[in-house]
mmCIF entry with sequence, helices, sheets and N, C-alpha, C, O atoms, coordinates in Angstrom:
data_MODEL
# 
_entry.id   MODEL 
# 
_entity.id                         1 
_entity.type                       polymer 
_entity.pdbx_number_of_molecules   1 
# 
_entity_poly.entity_id                      1 
_entity_poly.type                           'polypeptide(L)' 
_entity_poly.nstd_linkage                   no 
_entity_poly.nstd_monomer                   no 
_entity_poly.pdbx_seq_one_letter_code       MKENERHESSGKKWSRIWLWLGVIVLIIILLCWLFGIGTAEDITGVSNG 
_entity_poly.pdbx_seq_one_letter_code_can   MKENERHESSGKKWSRIWLWLGVIVLIIILLCWLFGIGTAEDITGVSNG 
_entity_poly.pdbx_strand_id                 A 
# 
loop_
_entity_poly_seq.entity_id 
_entity_poly_seq.num 
_entity_poly_seq.mon_id 
_entity_poly_seq.hetero 
1 1  MET n 
1 2  LYS n 
1 3  GLU n 
1 4  ASN n 
1 5  GLU n 
1 6  ARG n 
1 7  HIS n 
1 8  GLU n 
1 9  SER n 
1 10 SER n 
1 11 GLY n 
1 12 LYS n 
1 13 LYS n 
1 14 TRP n 
1 15 SER n 
1 16 ARG n 
1 17 ILE n 
1 18 TRP n 
1 19 LEU n 
1 20 TRP n 
1 21 LEU n 
1 22 GLY n 
1 23 VAL n 
1 24 ILE n 
1 25 VAL n 
1 26 LEU n 
1 27 ILE n 
1 28 ILE n 
1 29 ILE n 
1 30 LEU n 
1 31 LEU n 
1 32 CYS n 
1 33 TRP n 
1 34 LEU n 
1 35 PHE n 
1 36 GLY n 
1 37 ILE n 
1 38 GLY n 
1 39 THR n 
1 40 ALA n 
1 41 GLU n 
1 42 ASP n 
1 43 ILE n 
1 44 THR n 
1 45 GLY n 
1 46 VAL n 
1 47 SER n 
1 48 ASN n 
1 49 GLY n 
# 
_struct_asym.id          A 
_struct_asym.entity_id   1 
# 
loop_
_struct_conf.conf_type_id 
_struct_conf.id 
_struct_conf.pdbx_PDB_helix_id 
_struct_conf.beg_label_comp_id 
_struct_conf.beg_label_asym_id 
_struct_conf.beg_label_seq_id 
_struct_conf.pdbx_beg_PDB_ins_code 
_struct_conf.end_label_comp_id 
_struct_conf.end_label_asym_id 
_struct_conf.end_label_seq_id 
_struct_conf.pdbx_end_PDB_ins_code 
_struct_conf.beg_auth_comp_id 
_struct_conf.beg_auth_asym_id 
_struct_conf.beg_auth_seq_id 
_struct_conf.end_auth_comp_id 
_struct_conf.end_auth_asym_id 
_struct_conf.end_auth_seq_id 
_struct_conf.pdbx_PDB_helix_class 
_struct_conf.details 
_struct_conf.pdbx_PDB_helix_length 
HELX_P HELX_P1 AA1 LYS A 2  ? ILE A 37 ? LYS A 2  ILE A 37 1 ? 36 
HELX_P HELX_P2 AA2 THR A 39 ? THR A 44 ? THR A 39 THR A 44 1 ? 6  
# 
_struct_conf_type.id          HELX_P 
_struct_conf_type.criteria    ? 
_struct_conf_type.reference   ? 
# 
loop_
_atom_site.group_PDB 
_atom_site.id 
_atom_site.type_symbol 
_atom_site.label_atom_id 
_atom_site.label_alt_id 
_atom_site.label_comp_id 
_atom_site.label_asym_id 
_atom_site.label_entity_id 
_atom_site.label_seq_id 
_atom_site.pdbx_PDB_ins_code 
_atom_site.Cartn_x 
_atom_site.Cartn_y 
_atom_site.Cartn_z 
_atom_site.occupancy 
_atom_site.B_iso_or_equiv 
_atom_site.pdbx_formal_charge 
_atom_site.auth_seq_id 
_atom_site.auth_comp_id 
_atom_site.auth_asym_id 
_atom_site.auth_atom_id 
_atom_site.pdbx_PDB_model_num 
ATOM 1   N N  . MET A 1 1  ? -37.041 -68.879 -1.410 1.00 0.00 ? 1  MET A N  1 
ATOM 2   C CA . MET A 1 1  ? -36.859 -68.562 0.005  1.00 0.00 ? 1  MET A CA 1 
ATOM 3   C C  . MET A 1 1  ? -35.597 -69.302 0.576  1.00 0.00 ? 1  MET A C  1 
ATOM 4   O O  . MET A 1 1  ? -34.744 -68.716 1.243  1.00 0.00 ? 1  MET A O  1 
ATOM 5   N N  . LYS A 1 2  ? -35.549 -70.572 0.276  1.00 0.00 ? 2  LYS A N  1 
ATOM 6   C CA . LYS A 1 2  ? -34.488 -71.465 0.933  1.00 0.00 ? 2  LYS A CA 1 
ATOM 7   C C  . LYS A 1 2  ? -33.110 -70.932 0.447  1.00 0.00 ? 2  LYS A C  1 
ATOM 8   O O  . LYS A 1 2  ? -32.136 -70.924 1.199  1.00 0.00 ? 2  LYS A O  1 
ATOM 9   N N  . GLU A 1 3  ? -33.063 -70.509 -0.772 1.00 0.00 ? 3  GLU A N  1 
ATOM 10  C CA . GLU A 1 3  ? -31.668 -70.128 -1.387 1.00 0.00 ? 3  GLU A CA 1 
ATOM 11  C C  . GLU A 1 3  ? -31.246 -68.910 -0.628 1.00 0.00 ? 3  GLU A C  1 
ATOM 12  O O  . GLU A 1 3  ? -30.054 -68.730 -0.378 1.00 0.00 ? 3  GLU A O  1 
ATOM 13  N N  . ASN A 1 4  ? -32.203 -68.034 -0.238 1.00 0.00 ? 4  ASN A N  1 
ATOM 14  C CA . ASN A 1 4  ? -31.794 -66.717 0.500  1.00 0.00 ? 4  ASN A CA 1 
ATOM 15  C C  . ASN A 1 4  ? -31.479 -67.178 1.958  1.00 0.00 ? 4  ASN A C  1 
ATOM 16  O O  . ASN A 1 4  ? -30.630 -66.564 2.604  1.00 0.00 ? 4  ASN A O  1 
ATOM 17  N N  . GLU A 1 5  ? -32.141 -68.241 2.491  1.00 0.00 ? 5  GLU A N  1 
ATOM 18  C CA . GLU A 1 5  ? -31.721 -68.480 3.853  1.00 0.00 ? 5  GLU A CA 1 
ATOM 19  C C  . GLU A 1 5  ? -30.343 -69.119 3.861  1.00 0.00 ? 5  GLU A C  1 
ATOM 20  O O  . GLU A 1 5  ? -29.523 -68.802 4.723  1.00 0.00 ? 5  GLU A O  1 
ATOM 21  N N  . ARG A 1 6  ? -30.063 -70.046 2.884  1.00 0.00 ? 6  ARG A N  1 
ATOM 22  C CA . ARG A 1 6  ? -28.784 -70.667 2.863  1.00 0.00 ? 6  ARG A CA 1 
ATOM 23  C C  . ARG A 1 6  ? -27.753 -69.574 2.632  1.00 0.00 ? 6  ARG A C  1 
ATOM 24  O O  . ARG A 1 6  ? -26.682 -69.729 3.218  1.00 0.00 ? 6  ARG A O  1 
ATOM 25  N N  . HIS A 1 7  ? -27.894 -68.555 1.914  1.00 0.00 ? 7  HIS A N  1 
ATOM 26  C CA . HIS A 1 7  ? -26.862 -67.629 1.572  1.00 0.00 ? 7  HIS A CA 1 
ATOM 27  C C  . HIS A 1 7  ? -26.695 -66.829 2.885  1.00 0.00 ? 7  HIS A C  1 
ATOM 28  O O  . HIS A 1 7  ? -25.558 -66.428 3.135  1.00 0.00 ? 7  HIS A O  1 
ATOM 29  N N  . GLU A 1 8  ? -27.701 -66.547 3.761  1.00 0.00 ? 8  GLU A N  1 
ATOM 30  C CA . GLU A 1 8  ? -27.627 -65.779 4.891  1.00 0.00 ? 8  GLU A CA 1 
ATOM 31  C C  . GLU A 1 8  ? -26.814 -66.472 5.885  1.00 0.00 ? 8  GLU A C  1 
ATOM 32  O O  . GLU A 1 8  ? -25.932 -65.880 6.507  1.00 0.00 ? 8  GLU A O  1 
ATOM 33  N N  . SER A 1 9  ? -27.106 -67.821 6.072  1.00 0.00 ? 9  SER A N  1 
ATOM 34  C CA . SER A 1 9  ? -26.298 -68.674 7.032  1.00 0.00 ? 9  SER A CA 1 
ATOM 35  C C  . SER A 1 9  ? -24.812 -68.810 6.740  1.00 0.00 ? 9  SER A C  1 
ATOM 36  O O  . SER A 1 9  ? -23.945 -68.787 7.613  1.00 0.00 ? 9  SER A O  1 
ATOM 37  N N  . SER A 1 10 ? -24.585 -68.957 5.404  1.00 0.00 ? 10 SER A N  1 
ATOM 38  C CA . SER A 1 10 ? -23.186 -69.048 4.966  1.00 0.00 ? 10 SER A CA 1 
ATOM 39  C C  . SER A 1 10 ? -22.439 -67.663 5.142  1.00 0.00 ? 10 SER A C  1 
ATOM 40  O O  . SER A 1 10 ? -21.223 -67.618 5.327  1.00 0.00 ? 10 SER A O  1 
ATOM 41  N N  . GLY A 1 11 ? -23.195 -66.598 5.078  1.00 0.00 ? 11 GLY A N  1 
ATOM 42  C CA . GLY A 1 11 ? -22.538 -65.305 5.305  1.00 0.00 ? 11 GLY A CA 1 
ATOM 43  C C  . GLY A 1 11 ? -22.248 -65.113 6.792  1.00 0.00 ? 11 GLY A C  1 
ATOM 44  O O  . GLY A 1 11 ? -21.244 -64.510 7.171  1.00 0.00 ? 11 GLY A O  1 
ATOM 45  N N  . LYS A 1 12 ? -23.137 -65.631 7.618  1.00 0.00 ? 12 LYS A N  1 
ATOM 46  C CA . LYS A 1 12 ? -22.816 -65.621 9.076  1.00 0.00 ? 12 LYS A CA 1 
ATOM 47  C C  . LYS A 1 12 ? -21.677 -66.480 9.433  1.00 0.00 ? 12 LYS A C  1 
ATOM 48  O O  . LYS A 1 12 ? -20.908 -66.142 10.333 1.00 0.00 ? 12 LYS A O  1 
ATOM 49  N N  . LYS A 1 13 ? -21.530 -67.572 8.773  1.00 0.00 ? 13 LYS A N  1 
ATOM 50  C CA . LYS A 1 13 ? -20.335 -68.530 8.950  1.00 0.00 ? 13 LYS A CA 1 
ATOM 51  C C  . LYS A 1 13 ? -19.166 -67.817 8.591  1.00 0.00 ? 13 LYS A C  1 
ATOM 52  O O  . LYS A 1 13 ? -18.190 -67.851 9.340  1.00 0.00 ? 13 LYS A O  1 
ATOM 53  N N  . TRP A 1 14 ? -19.149 -67.146 7.484  1.00 0.00 ? 14 TRP A N  1 
ATOM 54  C CA . TRP A 1 14 ? -17.865 -66.495 7.084  1.00 0.00 ? 14 TRP A CA 1 
ATOM 55  C C  . TRP A 1 14 ? -17.441 -65.305 7.933  1.00 0.00 ? 14 TRP A C  1 
ATOM 56  O O  . TRP A 1 14 ? -16.265 -65.041 8.181  1.00 0.00 ? 14 TRP A O  1 
ATOM 57  N N  . SER A 1 15 ? -18.588 -64.546 8.397  1.00 0.00 ? 15 SER A N  1 
ATOM 58  C CA . SER A 1 15 ? -18.248 -63.507 9.279  1.00 0.00 ? 15 SER A CA 1 
ATOM 59  C C  . SER A 1 15 ? -17.753 -63.915 10.593 1.00 0.00 ? 15 SER A C  1 
ATOM 60  O O  . SER A 1 15 ? -16.960 -63.194 11.199 1.00 0.00 ? 15 SER A O  1 
ATOM 61  N N  . ARG A 1 16 ? -18.144 -64.958 11.044 1.00 0.00 ? 16 ARG A N  1 
ATOM 62  C CA . ARG A 1 16 ? -17.632 -65.585 12.369 1.00 0.00 ? 16 ARG A CA 1 
ATOM 63  C C  . ARG A 1 16 ? -16.203 -66.044 12.056 1.00 0.00 ? 16 ARG A C  1 
ATOM 64  O O  . ARG A 1 16 ? -15.356 -65.862 12.931 1.00 0.00 ? 16 ARG A O  1 
ATOM 65  N N  . ILE A 1 17 ? -15.835 -66.636 10.869 1.00 0.00 ? 17 ILE A N  1 
ATOM 66  C CA . ILE A 1 17 ? -14.489 -67.101 10.668 1.00 0.00 ? 17 ILE A CA 1 
ATOM 67  C C  . ILE A 1 17 ? -13.462 -65.833 10.638 1.00 0.00 ? 17 ILE A C  1 
ATOM 68  O O  . ILE A 1 17 ? -12.383 -65.868 11.229 1.00 0.00 ? 17 ILE A O  1 
ATOM 69  N N  . TRP A 1 18 ? -13.903 -64.741 9.905  1.00 0.00 ? 18 TRP A N  1 
ATOM 70  C CA . TRP A 1 18 ? -13.146 -63.605 9.844  1.00 0.00 ? 18 TRP A CA 1 
ATOM 71  C C  . TRP A 1 18 ? -12.905 -62.900 11.228 1.00 0.00 ? 18 TRP A C  1 
ATOM 72  O O  . TRP A 1 18 ? -11.865 -62.326 11.552 1.00 0.00 ? 18 TRP A O  1 
ATOM 73  N N  . LEU A 1 19 ? -14.070 -63.042 12.009 1.00 0.00 ? 19 LEU A N  1 
ATOM 74  C CA . LEU A 1 19 ? -13.884 -62.486 13.398 1.00 0.00 ? 19 LEU A CA 1 
ATOM 75  C C  . LEU A 1 19 ? -12.773 -63.143 14.166 1.00 0.00 ? 19 LEU A C  1 
ATOM 76  O O  . LEU A 1 19 ? -11.881 -62.491 14.708 1.00 0.00 ? 19 LEU A O  1 
ATOM 77  N N  . TRP A 1 20 ? -12.854 -64.470 14.198 1.00 0.00 ? 20 TRP A N  1 
ATOM 78  C CA . TRP A 1 20 ? -11.847 -65.309 14.857 1.00 0.00 ? 20 TRP A CA 1 
ATOM 79  C C  . TRP A 1 20 ? -10.507 -65.035 14.254 1.00 0.00 ? 20 TRP A C  1 
ATOM 80  O O  . TRP A 1 20 ? -9.529  -64.841 14.975 1.00 0.00 ? 20 TRP A O  1 
ATOM 81  N N  . LEU A 1 21 ? -10.440 -65.014 12.998 1.00 0.00 ? 21 LEU A N  1 
ATOM 82  C CA . LEU A 1 21 ? -9.085  -64.762 12.365 1.00 0.00 ? 21 LEU A CA 1 
ATOM 83  C C  . LEU A 1 21 ? -8.526  -63.473 12.848 1.00 0.00 ? 21 LEU A C  1 
ATOM 84  O O  . LEU A 1 21 ? -7.358  -63.441 13.235 1.00 0.00 ? 21 LEU A O  1 
ATOM 85  N N  . GLY A 1 22 ? -9.298  -62.365 12.856 1.00 0.00 ? 22 GLY A N  1 
ATOM 86  C CA . GLY A 1 22 ? -8.907  -61.088 13.423 1.00 0.00 ? 22 GLY A CA 1 
ATOM 87  C C  . GLY A 1 22 ? -8.464  -61.139 14.874 1.00 0.00 ? 22 GLY A C  1 
ATOM 88  O O  . GLY A 1 22 ? -7.468  -60.500 15.212 1.00 0.00 ? 22 GLY A O  1 
ATOM 89  N N  . VAL A 1 23 ? -9.096  -61.807 15.683 1.00 0.00 ? 23 VAL A N  1 
ATOM 90  C CA . VAL A 1 23 ? -8.786  -61.931 17.110 1.00 0.00 ? 23 VAL A CA 1 
ATOM 91  C C  . VAL A 1 23 ? -7.419  -62.633 17.251 1.00 0.00 ? 23 VAL A C  1 
ATOM 92  O O  . VAL A 1 23 ? -6.586  -62.217 18.057 1.00 0.00 ? 23 VAL A O  1 
ATOM 93  N N  . ILE A 1 24 ? -7.184  -63.762 16.415 1.00 0.00 ? 24 ILE A N  1 
ATOM 94  C CA . ILE A 1 24 ? -5.983  -64.514 16.414 1.00 0.00 ? 24 ILE A CA 1 
ATOM 95  C C  . ILE A 1 24 ? -4.768  -63.594 16.029 1.00 0.00 ? 24 ILE A C  1 
ATOM 96  O O  . ILE A 1 24 ? -3.703  -63.598 16.646 1.00 0.00 ? 24 ILE A O  1 
ATOM 97  N N  . VAL A 1 25 ? -5.047  -62.806 14.941 1.00 0.00 ? 25 VAL A N  1 
ATOM 98  C CA . VAL A 1 25 ? -3.945  -61.901 14.367 1.00 0.00 ? 25 VAL A CA 1 
ATOM 99  C C  . VAL A 1 25 ? -3.700  -60.909 15.496 1.00 0.00 ? 25 VAL A C  1 
ATOM 100 O O  . VAL A 1 25 ? -2.535  -60.721 15.846 1.00 0.00 ? 25 VAL A O  1 
ATOM 101 N N  . LEU A 1 26 ? -4.659  -60.282 16.075 1.00 0.00 ? 26 LEU A N  1 
ATOM 102 C CA . LEU A 1 26 ? -4.434  -59.329 17.251 1.00 0.00 ? 26 LEU A CA 1 
ATOM 103 C C  . LEU A 1 26 ? -3.551  -59.922 18.328 1.00 0.00 ? 26 LEU A C  1 
ATOM 104 O O  . LEU A 1 26 ? -2.650  -59.263 18.847 1.00 0.00 ? 26 LEU A O  1 
ATOM 105 N N  . ILE A 1 27 ? -3.820  -61.182 18.659 1.00 0.00 ? 27 ILE A N  1 
ATOM 106 C CA . ILE A 1 27 ? -3.106  -61.742 19.708 1.00 0.00 ? 27 ILE A CA 1 
ATOM 107 C C  . ILE A 1 27 ? -1.746  -61.975 19.450 1.00 0.00 ? 27 ILE A C  1 
ATOM 108 O O  . ILE A 1 27 ? -0.877  -61.796 20.304 1.00 0.00 ? 27 ILE A O  1 
ATOM 109 N N  . ILE A 1 28 ? -1.484  -62.435 18.108 1.00 0.00 ? 28 ILE A N  1 
ATOM 110 C CA . ILE A 1 28 ? -0.037  -62.552 17.726 1.00 0.00 ? 28 ILE A CA 1 
ATOM 111 C C  . ILE A 1 28 ? 0.695   -61.242 17.636 1.00 0.00 ? 28 ILE A C  1 
ATOM 112 O O  . ILE A 1 28 ? 1.853   -61.159 18.043 1.00 0.00 ? 28 ILE A O  1 
ATOM 113 N N  . ILE A 1 29 ? 0.024   -60.158 17.087 1.00 0.00 ? 29 ILE A N  1 
ATOM 114 C CA . ILE A 1 29 ? 0.613   -58.843 17.166 1.00 0.00 ? 29 ILE A CA 1 
ATOM 115 C C  . ILE A 1 29 ? 0.927   -58.480 18.508 1.00 0.00 ? 29 ILE A C  1 
ATOM 116 O O  . ILE A 1 29 ? 2.038   -57.991 18.710 1.00 0.00 ? 29 ILE A O  1 
ATOM 117 N N  . LEU A 1 30 ? 0.051   -58.652 19.566 1.00 0.00 ? 30 LEU A N  1 
ATOM 118 C CA . LEU A 1 30 ? 0.277   -58.217 20.965 1.00 0.00 ? 30 LEU A CA 1 
ATOM 119 C C  . LEU A 1 30 ? 1.426   -59.169 21.497 1.00 0.00 ? 30 LEU A C  1 
ATOM 120 O O  . LEU A 1 30 ? 2.245   -58.639 22.247 1.00 0.00 ? 30 LEU A O  1 
ATOM 121 N N  . LEU A 1 31 ? 1.572   -60.422 21.221 1.00 0.00 ? 31 LEU A N  1 
ATOM 122 C CA . LEU A 1 31 ? 2.775   -61.159 21.720 1.00 0.00 ? 31 LEU A CA 1 
ATOM 123 C C  . LEU A 1 31 ? 4.022   -60.708 21.143 1.00 0.00 ? 31 LEU A C  1 
ATOM 124 O O  . LEU A 1 31 ? 5.029   -60.601 21.842 1.00 0.00 ? 31 LEU A O  1 
ATOM 125 N N  . CYS A 1 32 ? 4.014   -60.429 19.868 1.00 0.00 ? 32 CYS A N  1 
ATOM 126 C CA . CYS A 1 32 ? 5.250   -59.819 19.187 1.00 0.00 ? 32 CYS A CA 1 
ATOM 127 C C  . CYS A 1 32 ? 5.692   -58.571 19.891 1.00 0.00 ? 32 CYS A C  1 
ATOM 128 O O  . CYS A 1 32 ? 6.854   -58.339 20.223 1.00 0.00 ? 32 CYS A O  1 
ATOM 129 N N  . TRP A 1 33 ? 4.606   -57.750 20.100 1.00 0.00 ? 33 TRP A N  1 
ATOM 130 C CA . TRP A 1 33 ? 4.968   -56.514 20.656 1.00 0.00 ? 33 TRP A CA 1 
ATOM 131 C C  . TRP A 1 33 ? 5.495   -56.594 22.037 1.00 0.00 ? 33 TRP A C  1 
ATOM 132 O O  . TRP A 1 33 ? 6.359   -55.807 22.424 1.00 0.00 ? 33 TRP A O  1 
ATOM 133 N N  . LEU A 1 34 ? 4.995   -57.532 22.800 1.00 0.00 ? 34 LEU A N  1 
ATOM 134 C CA . LEU A 1 34 ? 5.422   -57.652 24.119 1.00 0.00 ? 34 LEU A CA 1 
ATOM 135 C C  . LEU A 1 34 ? 6.938   -58.256 24.235 1.00 0.00 ? 34 LEU A C  1 
ATOM 136 O O  . LEU A 1 34 ? 7.789   -57.840 25.021 1.00 0.00 ? 34 LEU A O  1 
ATOM 137 N N  . PHE A 1 35 ? 7.089   -59.212 23.391 1.00 0.00 ? 35 PHE A N  1 
ATOM 138 C CA . PHE A 1 35 ? 8.490   -59.689 23.362 1.00 0.00 ? 35 PHE A CA 1 
ATOM 139 C C  . PHE A 1 35 ? 9.465   -58.676 22.771 1.00 0.00 ? 35 PHE A C  1 
ATOM 140 O O  . PHE A 1 35 ? 10.657  -58.683 23.077 1.00 0.00 ? 35 PHE A O  1 
ATOM 141 N N  . GLY A 1 36 ? 8.889   -57.738 21.854 1.00 0.00 ? 36 GLY A N  1 
ATOM 142 C CA . GLY A 1 36 ? 9.707   -56.760 21.207 1.00 0.00 ? 36 GLY A CA 1 
ATOM 143 C C  . GLY A 1 36 ? 10.291  -55.701 22.288 1.00 0.00 ? 36 GLY A C  1 
ATOM 144 O O  . GLY A 1 36 ? 11.444  -55.272 22.233 1.00 0.00 ? 36 GLY A O  1 
ATOM 145 N N  . ILE A 1 37 ? 9.383   -55.352 23.236 1.00 0.00 ? 37 ILE A N  1 
ATOM 146 C CA . ILE A 1 37 ? 9.809   -54.422 24.285 1.00 0.00 ? 37 ILE A CA 1 
ATOM 147 C C  . ILE A 1 37 ? 10.407  -55.190 25.505 1.00 0.00 ? 37 ILE A C  1 
ATOM 148 O O  . ILE A 1 37 ? 10.903  -54.538 26.424 1.00 0.00 ? 37 ILE A O  1 
ATOM 149 N N  . GLY A 1 38 ? 10.380  -56.474 25.544 1.00 0.00 ? 38 GLY A N  1 
ATOM 150 C CA . GLY A 1 38 ? 11.048  -57.184 26.579 1.00 0.00 ? 38 GLY A CA 1 
ATOM 151 C C  . GLY A 1 38 ? 10.335  -57.553 27.781 1.00 0.00 ? 38 GLY A C  1 
ATOM 152 O O  . GLY A 1 38 ? 10.870  -58.218 28.669 1.00 0.00 ? 38 GLY A O  1 
ATOM 153 N N  . THR A 1 39 ? 9.083   -57.119 27.837 1.00 0.00 ? 39 THR A N  1 
ATOM 154 C CA . THR A 1 39 ? 8.249   -57.574 28.953 1.00 0.00 ? 39 THR A CA 1 
ATOM 155 C C  . THR A 1 39 ? 7.976   -58.927 29.081 1.00 0.00 ? 39 THR A C  1 
ATOM 156 O O  . THR A 1 39 ? 8.060   -59.463 30.186 1.00 0.00 ? 39 THR A O  1 
ATOM 157 N N  . ALA A 1 40 ? 7.642   -59.584 28.028 1.00 0.00 ? 40 ALA A N  1 
ATOM 158 C CA . ALA A 1 40 ? 7.261   -61.031 28.087 1.00 0.00 ? 40 ALA A CA 1 
ATOM 159 C C  . ALA A 1 40 ? 8.618   -61.885 28.420 1.00 0.00 ? 40 ALA A C  1 
ATOM 160 O O  . ALA A 1 40 ? 8.556   -62.932 29.064 1.00 0.00 ? 40 ALA A O  1 
ATOM 161 N N  . GLU A 1 41 ? 9.747   -61.394 27.968 1.00 0.00 ? 41 GLU A N  1 
ATOM 162 C CA . GLU A 1 41 ? 10.955  -62.044 28.222 1.00 0.00 ? 41 GLU A CA 1 
ATOM 163 C C  . GLU A 1 41 ? 11.287  -62.005 29.815 1.00 0.00 ? 41 GLU A C  1 
ATOM 164 O O  . GLU A 1 41 ? 11.696  -62.987 30.435 1.00 0.00 ? 41 GLU A O  1 
ATOM 165 N N  . ASP A 1 42 ? 11.071  -60.840 30.334 1.00 0.00 ? 42 ASP A N  1 
ATOM 166 C CA . ASP A 1 42 ? 11.245  -60.738 31.751 1.00 0.00 ? 42 ASP A CA 1 
ATOM 167 C C  . ASP A 1 42 ? 10.301  -61.630 32.586 1.00 0.00 ? 42 ASP A C  1 
ATOM 168 O O  . ASP A 1 42 ? 10.683  -62.225 33.594 1.00 0.00 ? 42 ASP A O  1 
ATOM 169 N N  . ILE A 1 43 ? 8.994   -61.684 32.083 1.00 0.00 ? 43 ILE A N  1 
ATOM 170 C CA . ILE A 1 43 ? 8.053   -62.504 32.834 1.00 0.00 ? 43 ILE A CA 1 
ATOM 171 C C  . ILE A 1 43 ? 8.284   -63.989 32.721 1.00 0.00 ? 43 ILE A C  1 
ATOM 172 O O  . ILE A 1 43 ? 8.092   -64.759 33.662 1.00 0.00 ? 43 ILE A O  1 
ATOM 173 N N  . THR A 1 44 ? 8.739   -64.388 31.431 1.00 0.00 ? 44 THR A N  1 
ATOM 174 C CA . THR A 1 44 ? 8.996   -65.842 31.267 1.00 0.00 ? 44 THR A CA 1 
ATOM 175 C C  . THR A 1 44 ? 10.398  -66.268 31.536 1.00 0.00 ? 44 THR A C  1 
ATOM 176 O O  . THR A 1 44 ? 10.709  -67.459 31.549 1.00 0.00 ? 44 THR A O  1 
ATOM 177 N N  . GLY A 1 45 ? 11.293  -65.252 31.764 1.00 0.00 ? 45 GLY A N  1 
ATOM 178 C CA . GLY A 1 45 ? 12.656  -65.529 32.159 1.00 0.00 ? 45 GLY A CA 1 
ATOM 179 C C  . GLY A 1 45 ? 13.503  -66.167 30.920 1.00 0.00 ? 45 GLY A C  1 
ATOM 180 O O  . GLY A 1 45 ? 14.399  -66.997 31.082 1.00 0.00 ? 45 GLY A O  1 
ATOM 181 N N  . VAL A 1 46 ? 13.109  -65.686 29.737 1.00 0.00 ? 46 VAL A N  1 
ATOM 182 C CA . VAL A 1 46 ? 13.860  -66.226 28.577 1.00 0.00 ? 46 VAL A CA 1 
ATOM 183 C C  . VAL A 1 46 ? 15.248  -65.716 28.510 1.00 0.00 ? 46 VAL A C  1 
ATOM 184 O O  . VAL A 1 46 ? 16.196  -66.449 28.230 1.00 0.00 ? 46 VAL A O  1 
ATOM 185 N N  . SER A 1 47 ? 15.359  -64.466 28.768 1.00 0.00 ? 47 SER A N  1 
ATOM 186 C CA . SER A 1 47 ? 16.717  -63.802 28.567 1.00 0.00 ? 47 SER A CA 1 
ATOM 187 C C  . SER A 1 47 ? 17.463  -64.013 29.978 1.00 0.00 ? 47 SER A C  1 
ATOM 188 O O  . SER A 1 47 ? 16.913  -63.911 31.074 1.00 0.00 ? 47 SER A O  1 
ATOM 189 N N  . ASN A 1 48 ? 18.794  -64.321 29.756 1.00 0.00 ? 48 ASN A N  1 
ATOM 190 C CA . ASN A 1 48 ? 19.634  -64.607 30.942 1.00 0.00 ? 48 ASN A CA 1 
ATOM 191 C C  . ASN A 1 48 ? 20.221  -63.370 31.490 1.00 0.00 ? 48 ASN A C  1 
ATOM 192 O O  . ASN A 1 48 ? 20.572  -63.332 32.669 1.00 0.00 ? 48 ASN A O  1 
ATOM 193 N N  . GLY A 1 49 ? 20.353  -62.322 30.679 1.00 0.00 ? 49 GLY A N  1 
ATOM 194 C CA . GLY A 1 49 ? 20.898  -61.172 31.142 1.00 0.00 ? 49 GLY A CA 1 
ATOM 195 C C  . GLY A 1 49 ? 20.104  -60.210 32.013 1.00 0.00 ? 49 GLY A C  1 
ATOM 196 O O  . GLY A 1 49 ? 20.626  -59.171 32.419 1.00 0.00 ? 49 GLY A O  1 
# 
């Protein structure tokens, strides 16, 4: 019984890690896309032109 419970808790731990990893990757992609189309540059004032 204890072996099964331990396996289940580690499975939840890994699924939580993968969930956060996916969220971080999505945020990075979103930021790259915003900088790619120039919206974030206009907001932050990075480009001088």
